[in-house]
N, C-alpha and C positions, 0 to 999 in steps of 0.2 A: 312664310316663317321668318322670324327674325334671325339675323346672323348672331353668332355668339363668339365672344373672345374665349381664349383657352381657359379652362377651369383648373389646369395644372400650373406648375411654376412657369412664369413667363408673362406674356401679354395678357392683360385683362384680369389677372388674378387679384383677388382682394388682398390687401396688405395684412396678412396674419401677424399677430404678435405686436402690432403697433397700437398704442393707446390713442384711439381717435379722439377721445375727450381732450387729451393734452394737446393734440393737434388743433382742435377747435379752440381751446382756451388760449393757446399760444397765438393762434390766428387772430383772436380778438385783441390780444396785447399788441400784435404787430399792426393791426388796423389802427389802433390808437397812436402807435409810434409814428407810422407813416400816414397820418391822417391828412386830409386836404388842407386843414388849417396850417399844419406845419409847412406844407409845400407853398401855400399861398403867402405865408408870413416870411418866406425866404429862409427858413431854418436849414442850414447846410446839411447835406447827407454825410453821415460818418462812415458809410460803406467804402470799401476800397475803390480806387479809381477804376473807371471803365465797367464796374459791375452793373451800374444802373444805366449805362449808355446804350443807345439803340443804333441800328443801322441808319446812316444818314444819306441813303440813296434816293430820298424823296418818296419812297413807298410808304404804305401804312405801317405803323409801329405795332409791336406785339400788344401794347396796351389798348390799341384801337381795335384789335382783333380778339379781344378777350371779353367774356361776359358771364354773368351768373343768372340763375333762374331758380326760384323756389316754388314748389308745387305742393299745395295742401289738399289732401284727399279726405274729405269729410265723410262721416258715416261709413267708415271703411268696413266694419263688420257686416254691413247690410249689402255689400257689393256681391252680385251673383254673375257678373259678366266675366268672360274668359280673359279679356284684356281691356285696359283703359289707356287713353291718350291724353297727355296734357295739352294745354293751349300751345300754339306755336310761338316761339320767341326767336329773336334775331341776334346773332352773334357773328361778327366778322363779315357782314354783308350777306350771310346765308340764314335761312330759316330752319329751325330745329324743333323737335318735340321729344318728350320722354314717353316711353312705352313701358307699361307695367303689366305683368301677368300675376294677379294675386294668388293663383293656385299653381303657378309654375308653367313654363313653356317647354312642353315635351319632357318634363320632369315632375316628380311628385314631391310634395312637402317642402317646396322651396319657393321663395319669391324671386321672380325673374325681372330684370331691369335692363332697358336698352335706350340708347340715344339714337334718334332717327333723323334723317333729312326730310324736311317737309316738302311736299309737292315734287318729289324726286322724279315722278313720271312726266312732269312738264318741263324739266330742265333740258337744255340743249344737249345733243349727242356729244359724248366724250367728256362730260363734266366729271370733276372729282374735287372733293374737299378733304384736305389733310388736317387732322385736328387731334389734340390731346384733350382728354376730358376726365373729370372726376365726378362720380355720383355718390351721394351720401344719403343714408336714411337716418334721420335725426332721432336721438334718444333723449328723453327728458333729463337724463343724466348725461351731460355733454361728453363725459369720459368714455361712454359706451356707444357713442354714435358710430355707425358702420360706413367706412369709406372704401372706394375702389377706384383705381386709376388705370387708364390705358391710352394707347396711341394707335390711331387707325386712319387709313385712307378710305374715305367714303366714295363710292362710285355706283354705277348703275346696278351691279349685281350684289353689292354690299352696302346698301344704303341705310342699314341699321346695324348697330354693333353694341354688344354689352355682355351681360352675364346671365346665363340660365339659372345658375345656382348662386345668386347674389347673397342670400342668407336663408337659413332654415325658417319655415313658417312658425315653428314652435317658439322661436326667439322673437318674432314680431311683436307678440303681446307682452314681452318682457321689457316694458318701458318705452317701446318705440311708438306706441299708440297712446295718445293722451286726448281725453274727451272724444274718443272714437275718431281721431284725426291722425293720419299718417303724413309726415312731412318729408318730402324728398327735395334735395338740393343738387343742383348741377352747376359745375364750372366748366366752361368750354373755351379752349384756346385754339383758334384757327392759326395754322402755321404757314407762313410764307417762306417756303424753303428755297434754298439756292444750291447750285451745284459747283460753283466756282470758288467758294471760300466759306469758312465758318460763319454762321449767321445767328442772330438773336432770335430765339424761339418763343420765349415766355414773358408774359406780363410780370412786372417786378414782384408784386405781392404773391401771385400764384407761384412764381419760381421759388420764393422763400418758403412757402408752405411745402413744396415738393422737396426742397433741399433738406428739410428737417427729417423727411422720411427716407430719402434715397441717397444721402450724402455718402454713406459707406459704399453703396453700389457704384456710384460715380468714381469714387477714389479707386475702387478695385479695378475698374475698366482702364483708367489711366495708368495705374501702377503696374497692371499686367503688361501693358504695352512697354512701359519704361523698363520693367524687369527683363522682358524678352530682348530688347535692344542692348541692354547692359550686359546680359549674359553672352550675346553674340560678339560684342566688342571685347569682352573679357577673354573669350576663347582665342580670339585673334592675337591678343597681347601675350597670353600665356604660352602660345605656341612660339617658342623662341626663334625657330628657323623661319617660320612664316613672317613673324614680326620684323626680324632682322632683314629679310628679303624686301619687305614692303618699305621699311625705313630707307634702305639703300636706293630703292627705286625713287622714292619721294625726294630724297636729298640730291638725287642725281639729275633731276629735271630743273629747268631754269625757272626763275621767279615768275615770269609772265605766264608760263604754262600752269604753275601752281595757282596763280590768281584766277585764271580762267576756269580751272576745275573746282575752285572753292566758292562758286556762286551758282545760283539758279533763279529763274524767274519765279516770282511769287505765285502767279496763276497756275503754273505747272504743279507746284507742290501742294497748294491749298486745295485744288480739286481732288487730289489723292487723299488728303486729310479728311475731307467731307465724306468721300466714298468709304474710307476705312472706318470712321467712327459713327456715321449716321445710319443706323439700322432701323428701318421703318417700324418693325414689330417690337422693338425694345422700348419700353416706357421711359427708360433712363436716357435715351438718345438725345432728347431735347435738353436735358441738364448737362450732358457731356458737351453738346454743341455750344450751349451758353458759356460753359467753362472755357472752351477753346476760343470762343469769340472774345471773352474778356481777357484771356491770356494773350491773344494776338494783339488786342488793343494796347495792353500793357507793354508788349514788346515794341509796338510802333512808337508809343510814347517814350519808352526808354531809348530807342534809336534816335528820337528827335531831341533827346536831352531834357525832356519835361520832368519836373520834380513831382513825385507822388504827394498827394494831399491827404493821405490816410494817416491814421494814428499808429504808424509803424514805429516800433522802438528800434534802436540801433542794431539790436540782435536779430530783429525780424526783417531787416532790409533785404531786398532781393539780391541773390548772389550775382557775381559777375556774369555777364551774358555770354552765350556761346554763339549767338547769331545776331547779326545787325541787319536792319532793313533800310534800303536805300532806293527810293523811288519804287520801281516795280521788281526789285531784286532782293533775294536773300543772300547775305555774304557771311562767311565764317569770320569771326573777329580775330582769330589767331591761327597759328600754324596747325594744320590738321593733326599732326602727331600729338601735340599737346592736348588738343580738344578731344581726341579719341581716348586718350588716357584719362582725362578728366571725366568724360561721360561714363567710362567703364568703372571708374573707382569712386567717383563722388557719390556719397550715400543719398538715397532718396529722402524726401521729407518724412518725418516720423508719422506713423499712422495715428489717427484720432481714436484712441481706445475708448473714450467716453463720448462717442458720437451720438447724434440725436436719437437714433433708433434705440440705443441702449438706455438713454435717459427716459424715453417714453415707456420702455418696458419696466423700468424700475418704479414707475407709478409716481414720480415726483409731482409736485403741484403745478409745474409749468413755469416756475420762477426762473429756471435755467434758461428759458427762451427769452432772454433779454437782449438788449441791443448789442452788448459785448459778445455774447455767444453767436449771435447772427452775423455780426461783422467778422468774427473769427472764421466761421464756416465759409463765408463769401470770400474772405481773403485766402483761405486754403484752396478753394476751387480756382480762384484767379491765378494763384501761383502755380497750382498743379497744371492748369491749362497752358500757362506760359512755358513751363518746363516741358510739357508734352509736345508743344509746337516746336520748341528748339531742338529737342532730340529727334523729332520726326524730320526736321530740315537737315540736321547733321547726318542722320542715317541715310536719307535720300541722296544727298550730295555724295556721300562716301560710296554707297552701293551702286548708284547709277552713273557716276562720273569717275571718281577717283579709283575705285576698285576695278571698274571696267578697263580704265587705262592701264592699271597695274597688271590685270590679267592679260591684256593684249601685249604688254611688254614682256611678261613671263612667257607667253606663247611664242612671241617673236624670238626671244632668247633661246627657247627650247628648239624652235625651228632652225635657228642658226647652229645650235649644237648638233642637231640631227644632220644638217648639211655637212658640217665638219666631220662628223662621225662617218657619214657616207663617203665623203672624199677620202678620208683616211682608209676606209675599207677598200675603196677602189684602188688607191695607191698600193695598199698591201697586196691586194689580189693581183695587181699588175706586176709587182715585185715577185710574187710567187710564180706567176706565169713565166716571167723572164728566167727565174731560177730553174723552173722545170724545163724550159727550152734549152737552157745552158747544160743542164744535167743530161738531157737527151742527146744533145750534140756531142758531149764528152763521151757518152756510152757508144754512140755510133762511131766516133773516131777511134775509140779503144778497140771496138770490134774489127774495124778496118786494119788497124795495126796488128792485131792477132793473126789475121789471114795472111798479111804480107810476111810475117815472121815465119809461118809454116812453109810458104812458097819459097822464101829465100833459102831455107835450110835444104829443101829438095834440090834446088838449083846447084848448090855447092856440092852436093853429093852425086847427083845423077847426070849432070851435063845438060847441054842445051836441048837436045832432042826430047829427052824424057820430061824436062820442065814444060815444054810446049804441050806435050800430051796431057800432062797433069792439069794444065790451065784449061784445056778444053774439057776435061772430065770433071767429076765431082770430087769434093774433098774426101768423101767416103771411100773412093777407089784408090786413094793414095796408099793407104796402109797395106792392103792385099798385094798390090803391085810391088811394093818394096820388099814384101816377104818372099814373093816368088823369085825375084832376082836381086838378091842382096848385093850390095856393092862390095 
């Protein structure tokens, strides 16, 4: 049985509410704009710097791991088989095929579609292919074509992945079949993932197509992270006692210690960035990673003093940096107190209220998907990626180095206070013990003096013989004796 992506919100869900026709129409415009003729003729790209750049580690580029396949199923109405398989096609060095269930796979009244790894039973043990793919059923009216995107790691037990309920059978004959032929298109992007730093995931043209659909989602992911960090820093600054204590700690340490705590190795932080943002089952993870990759490249270029070659106006120039990159280190560009205030108070880039998803829902003709709007979206994602990397670095250095040192200093100070309090308590206890001993000694001396006074009086009245008898006897016998023989 074929594996299936979630039919609910999340991985593998068809993009509801998105006008696939506009996506297709805009894709054709994009193909014309980014045609081979333009590249071969040396027409410069007007995209923001680093957006089109790929990893330069010598491995295969995303464009070399991307491919398309079109499958035309003729005489579709005459098919009585439970399932059909397309011919195998190769993408990214692996062979694939499309699997269709015309009457549904374990469901009724739905068309089921899956992407499968060919010859999976003959592959070496432990194999896995990680890929993002899009499957579309083409309508004669391009605006009504049906698209679905997902991200999946193919392996021995999940060698096929797709949608049991790709679309209702009742809608298949509503313009999707022409001359009794059903056309299915697949786009497959094999992903060469990395664990040590943000990496380029998608072919340029495929990425632009997905950006138009998921721009808002990618922005929400990055903005959610930025909002959380901004609120955390804001609470620290708003707590006057804590902020004053931290400022006193920071200003009280020497410059060398400050510099040591204001830097961290790039590999340490970037590994955490990838782990935080790259979620295998999230279809937007590849776009987020591409955004972070472009943002990191922009940060590297800014650190090296390179001038941007994009069409940025003076008002759109990148803000002053928070982080500087030097060899294999991230360094904070200014005093941490100023940077924390800036990160907490500096407003985030405004949201794109007229994002691509909204435009497609409005049913426009697709003219909005021109070079300017595409460049704007790519520029937004590059800047958002750069801002996310910077705040991540600042937050990591503050939380894992500076704040740790501050908490240790606070704990040490508290320990010293407790030691002083204990010493004071011991001293006070000792004083109380001494006072108690002194009082006891005074009482004992007083009692002795009282006895001597009684005995002295008896001696003066009764003479020597009677005094000696009284000393041998008890105090209680003194009074009766005196009564019997008064002087």
